[in-house]
C-alpha positions as CSV (number, residue, x, y, z in Angstrom):
1,M,36.7,304.6,72.3
2,P,33.9,302.4,70.9
3,L,34.8,299.4,68.7
4,P,34.3,299.6,65.0
5,I,30.9,298.2,63.9
6,D,32.5,295.2,62.0
7,Q,34.3,294.2,65.2
8,V,31.0,294.5,67.2
9,I,29.2,292.3,64.7
10,S,31.9,289.7,64.6
11,Q,32.2,289.5,68.4
12,A,28.4,289.1,68.7
13,N,28.2,286.4,66.1
14,F,31.1,284.4,67.5
15,K,29.8,284.5,71.1
16,R,29.0,280.9,72.1
17,A,28.8,280.1,68.4
18,K,27.6,276.7,67.4
19,V,26.6,275.4,63.9
20,L,24.4,272.4,63.3
21,I,25.5,270.5,60.3
22,I,23.0,268.0,58.9
23,E,24.9,265.9,56.4
24,D,24.4,262.2,55.7
25,S,27.6,261.7,53.7
26,A,30.6,260.9,55.9
27,D,32.9,262.1,53.1
28,H,31.2,265.5,52.9
29,W,31.1,265.8,56.7
30,M,34.9,265.2,56.8
31,L,35.5,267.9,54.1
32,I,33.1,270.4,55.9
33,R,34.8,269.7,59.3
34,N,38.3,270.1,57.9
35,A,37.4,273.4,56.2
36,M,35.6,274.7,59.3
37,E,38.7,273.8,61.4
38,R,40.8,276.0,59.1
39,Y,38.5,279.0,58.6
40,L,36.1,278.9,61.6
41,P,38.1,277.5,64.5
42,E,36.0,279.5,67.0
43,I,32.9,277.7,65.9
44,N,31.6,274.5,67.6
45,P,30.3,272.3,64.8
46,V,27.6,269.7,65.8
47,H,27.1,267.1,63.2
48,V,24.1,264.8,62.7
49,D,23.4,262.5,59.8
50,T,19.6,262.2,59.9
51,S,16.6,264.5,60.0
52,E,15.4,262.7,63.1
53,K,18.6,263.4,65.0
54,A,18.5,267.1,63.9
55,L,15.0,267.6,65.1
56,T,15.7,265.9,68.4
57,L,18.7,268.2,69.0
58,L,16.8,271.3,68.1
59,Q,13.9,270.3,70.3
60,D,16.3,269.6,73.2
61,W,18.1,272.9,72.6
62,S,14.9,275.0,72.1
63,T,14.6,276.0,75.8
64,Q,18.3,276.6,76.4
65,E,19.5,279.9,74.8
66,W,23.2,279.0,75.1
67,E,22.6,275.8,73.1
68,I,20.8,277.3,70.1
69,P,23.1,277.2,67.0
70,K,23.7,280.4,65.1
71,L,23.4,278.7,61.8
72,I,22.3,275.4,60.2
73,F,24.0,273.8,57.3
74,Q,21.6,271.3,55.8
75,D,22.1,268.8,53.0
76,L,19.1,268.7,50.7
77,Y,19.4,265.0,49.9
78,L,18.8,263.2,53.2
79,P,19.0,260.7,51.4
80,N,16.5,262.1,48.9
81,R,15.2,265.6,48.1
82,E,11.8,265.0,49.7
83,N,13.4,264.2,53.1
84,G,15.4,267.4,52.8
85,W,12.3,269.5,52.0
86,H,10.4,267.9,54.8
87,L,13.2,268.7,57.3
88,L,13.4,272.3,56.2
89,E,9.6,272.6,56.6
90,Q,9.8,271.1,60.1
91,I,12.6,273.4,61.2
92,K,10.7,276.5,59.9
93,S,7.5,275.4,61.6
94,M,9.2,275.0,65.1
95,A,8.6,277.5,67.8
96,A,11.0,280.5,68.2
97,P,13.9,280.6,68.4
98,C,14.6,277.5,66.3
99,N,12.5,278.6,63.4
100,R,14.6,281.8,63.1
101,I,17.9,280.1,62.7
102,P,19.2,280.7,59.2
103,V,19.4,277.5,57.2
104,V,22.1,277.3,54.5
105,M,21.1,274.5,52.1
106,L,24.1,272.4,50.8
107,S,23.5,270.2,47.8
108,S,25.3,268.5,45.0
109,S,22.3,269.6,42.8
110,N,22.7,272.7,40.7
111,N,19.2,272.2,39.4
112,R,17.4,275.6,39.0
113,A,14.2,274.1,40.4
114,D,15.9,272.9,43.6
115,I,17.6,276.3,44.1
116,E,14.3,278.2,43.7
117,E,12.4,275.7,45.9
118,A,15.0,276.1,48.7
119,Y,14.5,279.9,48.8
120,L,10.7,279.5,48.6
121,R,10.7,277.2,51.6
122,G,12.8,279.6,53.7
123,S,16.4,278.7,53.1
124,A,18.7,281.7,53.8
125,S,21.2,280.5,51.2
126,Y,21.9,277.7,48.8
127,L,25.3,276.4,48.1
128,V,26.2,273.8,45.5
129,K,28.7,271.4,47.1
130,P,32.2,271.8,45.7
131,T,33.9,268.9,44.0
132,N,37.4,269.4,45.5
133,F,38.8,270.4,48.9
134,E,40.3,273.7,47.7
135,T,36.9,274.9,46.7
136,W,35.5,273.8,50.1
137,L,38.2,276.0,51.7
138,T,37.2,278.9,49.5
139,Y,33.5,278.4,50.5
140,F,34.3,278.5,54.2
141,R,36.6,281.4,54.0
142,E,33.8,283.3,52.2
143,L,31.2,282.0,54.7
144,R,33.3,283.3,57.5
145,A,33.5,286.7,55.9
146,Y,29.8,286.9,55.2
147,W,27.9,285.0,58.0
148,W,30.3,285.7,60.9
149,E,32.1,288.9,60.1
150,T,29.6,290.9,58.0
151,V,25.9,290.1,58.8
152,T,24.2,290.6,62.1
153,L,22.6,287.3,63.0
154,P,19.1,287.4,64.6
155,P,18.9,287.5,68.3
156,M,17.4,284.4,69.7
157,Q,14.1,285.2,71.5
158,F,12.1,282.5,73.1
159,S,8.3,282.2,72.8
160,L,6.3,281.1,75.7
């Protein structure tokens, strides 16, 4: 008997699942890590605190299918908005498969212009960072349901 479609999607998304978290605040990284440990224990989070480190990792991983993250969580202010926009542009201009990794923008800003700009530049989602841990937990419970158990993430195909 074949598996239900939701189980097939979930199994495919969790297979060798890695998430790249680009966050320059140690406090926010701790909150993200703790929420992920609770609601995404199957996921291997890889944290970097600068754009340069993120690009180096993505470049290193770009030829190794098993290393490519399924999702990227990127802080917008690295430490300023221009750095965040530049990093998103660089990720989206990389060769496949890196340019196809969904980027979820995380920001303390709820400025409408920032939100619109994130989507225009290719962000898959925009989340305003919560102000307390309980809301972080809610975010990651919902992220699990959506990104890992509901959607079908794109297959990683390498360009030559």
